[in-house]
C-alpha positions, 0 to 999 in steps of 0.5 A, a space after each residue: 500500500 502506498 500513501 501520498 500526501 498533497 498540500 493544496 492551496 485552494 479549498 475549492 480545488 482540494 474538494 474537487 481533488 477529493 471527489 475525483 480520488 473518491 471516484 477511483 476504484 483503486 483508492 481505498 480511503 480519502 481523508 482531508 486534514 486541514 492544517 493551521 499555521 503554528 501560532 506565533 507567541 504573542 506578548 502578554 500586553 501590547 508594550 511587553 517587549 521582553 515577554 517574547 525574549 525567549 524565542 531566540 534562546 539557544 540560537 546563534 543569532 548575531 549580525 555577523 551570522 545573519 550576514 554569513 548566511 545571507 551572503 555565503 559567497 562573499 569573502 570575510 
């Protein structure tokens, strides 16, 4: 048995594809699993800048590392 995973941008086209796949005799099951984007952490209060400070914890983020990743071909 083979499983195929597709990501469809438009809900109308996804419904059409589900109908088409459901009509095929060799397809056992057709399931649609809606996905939602991962929520971005929100600040507790509108001006609470430091409540989001932990999202960069443990990551090597500095202007130099960002430049090296953005322009790897440039000499340093």
